[in-house]
VOTOR-648966 format. One record per residue (C-alpha): residue in three letters; x, y, z. Coordinates in steps of 0.001 Angstrom, whole numbers, plus 500000, padded with zeros to 6 digits. Example, Ala and Ser with C-alpha at 12.3 -4.5 7.8 and 13.67 -1.06 7.14 Angstrom:
BEGIN
<rec resn="ALA" x="512300" y="495500" z="507800"/>
<rec resn="SER" x="513670" y="498940" z="507140"/>
This chain:
BEGIN
<rec resn="LYS" x="510235" y="493610" z="475596"/>
<rec resn="THR" x="509175" y="494267" z="479064"/>
<rec resn="SER" x="507562" y="497651" z="477838"/>
<rec resn="GLU" x="504984" y="495387" z="475949"/>
<rec resn="ILE" x="504161" y="493502" z="479323"/>
<rec resn="LYS" x="500507" y="494693" z="480722"/>
<rec resn="ILE" x="500278" y="493974" z="484492"/>
<rec resn="HIS" x="497571" y="494619" z="486962"/>
<rec resn="VAL" x="498441" y="494523" z="490029"/>
<rec resn="LEU" x="495970" y="494398" z="493100"/>
<rec resn="GLY" x="496599" y="494880" z="496603"/>
<rec resn="ASP" x="497151" y="496640" z="500200"/>
<rec resn="THR" x="498955" y="499738" z="500110"/>
<rec resn="ILE" x="501629" y="500553" z="502877"/>
<rec resn="VAL" x="503148" y="503841" z="502949"/>
<rec resn="ASP" x="506672" y="502963" z="505169"/>
<rec resn="THR" x="507743" y="506269" z="507438"/>
<rec resn="PHE" x="510983" y="506186" z="509138"/>
<rec resn="THR" x="511056" y="508825" z="511391"/>
<rec resn="ASN" x="514482" y="509878" z="512617"/>
<rec resn="THR" x="515174" y="511516" z="516000"/>
<rec resn="THR" x="518420" y="512063" z="518493"/>
<rec resn="MET" x="518214" y="511394" z="522311"/>
<rec resn="ILE" x="517990" y="514230" z="524186"/>
<rec resn="GLY" x="517549" y="512924" z="527873"/>
<rec resn="GLY" x="514580" y="510969" z="529706"/>
<rec resn="GLN" x="514240" y="508464" z="532989"/>
<rec resn="THR" x="513988" y="511214" z="535711"/>
<rec resn="LYS" x="511142" y="511342" z="536487"/>
<rec resn="SER" x="509453" y="508475" z="534789"/>
<rec resn="PRO" x="510785" y="505816" z="532388"/>
<rec resn="THR" x="510314" y="507428" z="529353"/>
<rec resn="LEU" x="512719" y="508189" z="526702"/>
<rec resn="SER" x="512789" y="511943" z="525042"/>
<rec resn="VAL" x="513540" y="512035" z="521823"/>
<rec resn="LEU" x="514199" y="515387" z="519369"/>
<rec resn="TYR" x="512259" y="514862" z="516208"/>
<rec resn="GLN" x="515138" y="515353" z="513331"/>
<rec resn="ASP" x="513349" y="514508" z="509786"/>
<rec resn="SER" x="510799" y="511446" z="508407"/>
<rec resn="LYS" x="510407" y="509990" z="504931"/>
<rec resn="SER" x="507777" y="508122" z="503494"/>
<rec resn="TYR" x="508180" y="505614" z="501007"/>
<rec resn="LEU" x="505731" y="503377" z="498850"/>
<rec resn="GLY" x="505507" y="500206" z="500332"/>
<rec resn="GLY" x="503191" y="496862" z="500495"/>
<rec resn="ALA" x="501286" y="495989" z="496759"/>
<rec resn="GLY" x="502045" y="499915" z="496298"/>
<rec resn="ALA" x="506076" y="498901" z="496334"/>
<rec resn="VAL" x="505195" y="495993" z="493471"/>
<rec resn="ALA" x="503713" y="498100" z="491337"/>
<rec resn="LYS" x="506557" y="500573" z="491769"/>
<rec resn="HIS" x="509338" y="497427" z="490810"/>
<rec resn="LEU" x="507225" y="496196" z="488040"/>
<rec resn="ALA" x="507120" y="499789" z="486233"/>
<rec resn="GLY" x="510973" y="500215" z="487378"/>
<rec resn="ALA" x="511561" y="497686" z="485111"/>
<rec resn="GLY" x="509647" y="498590" z="481920"/>
<rec resn="ALA" x="506190" y="497256" z="482350"/>
<rec resn="GLN" x="503151" y="499111" z="481904"/>
<rec resn="VAL" x="501249" y="498935" z="485302"/>
<rec resn="GLU" x="497912" y="499510" z="486639"/>
<rec resn="PHE" x="497002" y="499102" z="490363"/>
<rec resn="THR" x="494016" y="498642" z="492095"/>
<rec resn="THR" x="494236" y="499337" z="496142"/>
<rec resn="VAL" x="492060" y="500476" z="498991"/>
<rec resn="LEU" x="492920" y="504134" z="500429"/>
<rec resn="GLY" x="491775" y="506086" z="503162"/>
<rec resn="ASP" x="490420" y="509595" z="502593"/>
<rec resn="ASP" x="493963" y="511447" z="504014"/>
<rec resn="GLU" x="496752" y="513113" z="503610"/>
<rec resn="LEU" x="498627" y="509762" z="502813"/>
<rec resn="ARG" x="496327" y="508970" z="499934"/>
<rec resn="ARG" x="497464" y="512062" z="498214"/>
<rec resn="PHE" x="501094" y="510734" z="498979"/>
<rec resn="VAL" x="500468" y="507435" z="497312"/>
<rec resn="LYS" x="498403" y="509383" z="494159"/>
<rec resn="ASN" x="501283" y="511415" z="493973"/>
<rec resn="GLU" x="504018" y="508559" z="493927"/>
<rec resn="LEU" x="502174" y="506322" z="491439"/>
<rec resn="LYS" x="501804" y="509282" z="489180"/>
<rec resn="MET" x="505181" y="509970" z="489112"/>
<rec resn="LEU" x="506314" y="506360" z="488335"/>
<rec resn="GLY" x="503499" y="506709" z="485273"/>
<rec resn="ILE" x="500867" y="503849" z="487267"/>
<rec resn="LYS" x="497839" y="504301" z="486386"/>
<rec resn="LEU" x="496167" y="503737" z="489740"/>
<rec resn="ASN" x="492379" y="502876" z="490666"/>
<rec resn="GLU" x="491531" y="503892" z="493729"/>
<rec resn="ILE" x="489045" y="503083" z="495833"/>
<rec resn="PHE" x="488123" y="505049" z="498752"/>
<rec resn="ASP" x="486856" y="503733" z="502328"/>
<rec resn="LEU" x="486091" y="506180" z="504575"/>
<rec resn="SER" x="485617" y="503822" z="506896"/>
<rec resn="ARG" x="489608" y="503063" z="507565"/>
<rec resn="PRO" x="492641" y="504773" z="506834"/>
<rec resn="THR" x="495818" y="504700" z="504529"/>
<rec resn="THR" x="498060" y="502110" z="505987"/>
<rec resn="GLU" x="500581" y="503579" z="507480"/>
<rec resn="LYS" x="503960" y="501896" z="509081"/>
<rec resn="ASN" x="505933" y="504585" z="511066"/>
<rec resn="ALA" x="509277" y="503263" z="512664"/>
<rec resn="ILE" x="510680" y="506162" z="515247"/>
<rec resn="ILE" x="514290" y="505609" z="515039"/>
<rec resn="CYS" x="516876" y="507290" z="517282"/>
<rec resn="GLN" x="520679" y="506766" z="515973"/>
<rec resn="ASP" x="519651" y="503712" z="513920"/>
<rec resn="TYR" x="518079" y="501594" z="516488"/>
<rec resn="ARG" x="514433" y="501557" z="516432"/>
<rec resn="LEU" x="512738" y="502511" z="519453"/>
<rec resn="LEU" x="509207" y="502437" z="518399"/>
<rec resn="LYS" x="507007" y="501408" z="515535"/>
<rec resn="VAL" x="503457" y="503268" z="515195"/>
<rec resn="ASP" x="500811" y="501847" z="512810"/>
<rec resn="LYS" x="498003" y="503473" z="511287"/>
<rec resn="LEU" x="495621" y="500718" z="509534"/>
<rec resn="ASP" x="492540" y="498663" z="509807"/>
<rec resn="ASN" x="492644" y="495104" z="509192"/>
<rec resn="ARG" x="488945" y="494472" z="508724"/>
<rec resn="PRO" x="487929" y="492329" z="505796"/>
<rec resn="ILE" x="486399" y="495009" z="502844"/>
<rec resn="ASP" x="482966" y="495071" z="502360"/>
<rec resn="GLU" x="480858" y="493682" z="499422"/>
<rec resn="LYS" x="480293" y="497235" z="497790"/>
<rec resn="ILE" x="484570" y="497521" z="497362"/>
<rec resn="ILE" x="484756" y="494256" z="496454"/>
<rec resn="LYS" x="482122" y="494853" z="493763"/>
<rec resn="LYS" x="484222" y="498156" z="492746"/>
<rec resn="ILE" x="487659" y="496010" z="492903"/>
<rec resn="LEU" x="486205" y="493540" z="490589"/>
<rec resn="THR" x="484895" y="496024" z="488101"/>
<rec resn="HIS" x="488297" y="497168" z="487565"/>
<rec resn="ILE" x="489773" y="493588" z="487002"/>
<rec resn="LYS" x="486937" y="493548" z="484357"/>
<rec resn="LYS" x="488271" y="496747" z="482749"/>
<rec resn="SER" x="491661" y="495376" z="482515"/>
<rec resn="LYS" x="494349" y="496257" z="479604"/>
<rec resn="GLY" x="496284" y="493595" z="480408"/>
<rec resn="LYS" x="495656" y="490095" z="480879"/>
<rec resn="ASN" x="498301" y="489744" z="483540"/>
<rec resn="ILE" x="497363" y="490115" z="487083"/>
<rec resn="ILE" x="499491" y="489960" z="490631"/>
<rec resn="PHE" x="497450" y="489370" z="493870"/>
<rec resn="SER" x="499496" y="491179" z="496440"/>
<rec resn="ASP" x="498712" y="490277" z="500042"/>
<rec resn="PHE" x="499614" y="492293" z="503005"/>
<rec resn="ARG" x="497022" y="491220" z="505449"/>
<rec resn="HIS" x="495202" y="494798" z="505586"/>
<rec resn="GLY" x="491806" y="493781" z="504501"/>
<rec resn="ILE" x="491527" y="493421" z="500793"/>
<rec resn="PHE" x="492102" y="489430" z="500757"/>
<rec resn="ASN" x="490207" y="487374" z="502994"/>
<rec resn="SER" x="488444" y="484060" z="503092"/>
<rec resn="ARG" x="485306" y="485618" z="501245"/>
<rec resn="SER" x="487282" y="487793" z="498972"/>
<rec resn="ILE" x="490157" y="485446" z="497717"/>
<rec resn="PRO" x="487473" y="483162" z="495625"/>
<rec resn="ILE" x="485211" y="485577" z="494131"/>
<rec resn="PHE" x="488755" y="487572" z="492608"/>
<rec resn="ASN" x="490079" y="484139" z="491616"/>
<rec resn="LYS" x="486944" y="483386" z="489565"/>
<rec resn="SER" x="487520" y="487501" z="488125"/>
<rec resn="VAL" x="490550" y="486616" z="486493"/>
<rec resn="LYS" x="490001" y="483127" z="484750"/>
<rec resn="ASP" x="490974" y="484682" z="481156"/>
<rec resn="PHE" x="494197" y="485873" z="482362"/>
<rec resn="ASN" x="497564" y="484499" z="481313"/>
<rec resn="PHE" x="499473" y="484728" z="484568"/>
<rec resn="LYS" x="497854" y="484911" z="487735"/>
């Protein structure tokens, strides 16, 4: 019966990237490690992973998120399309699509390099999100907060008020 469940997920998308390297030297002239790039793999994370798991369980998922206009946005769109998740993407040209890139050397995390902007979203974006909530075909909603700007002291009461008719919040 999970295929009959319609769920709207609203939240912060994160692209989790793992960059694998091998040690090639370092610390001769300066205290700097030198590693050789091997490969990297990116995964849908944050609220995107929540939407992915719900779709994997058989639910009909609609996902509303804020993305930058960059290559990671295209990655997110392609992943969600392959999973059959309806994406309501909202562009914020002032911020990047959030990425957390772990640099790994022989199973040890050397460094994490993040691309993100944790500023609260502005009123225009809040209104766009509200439009998607009101148009939602499902009566179940999940707010999935990963602390990257969608949810804050100003937006949470507005979003909560907009979902009063939903069955599951």
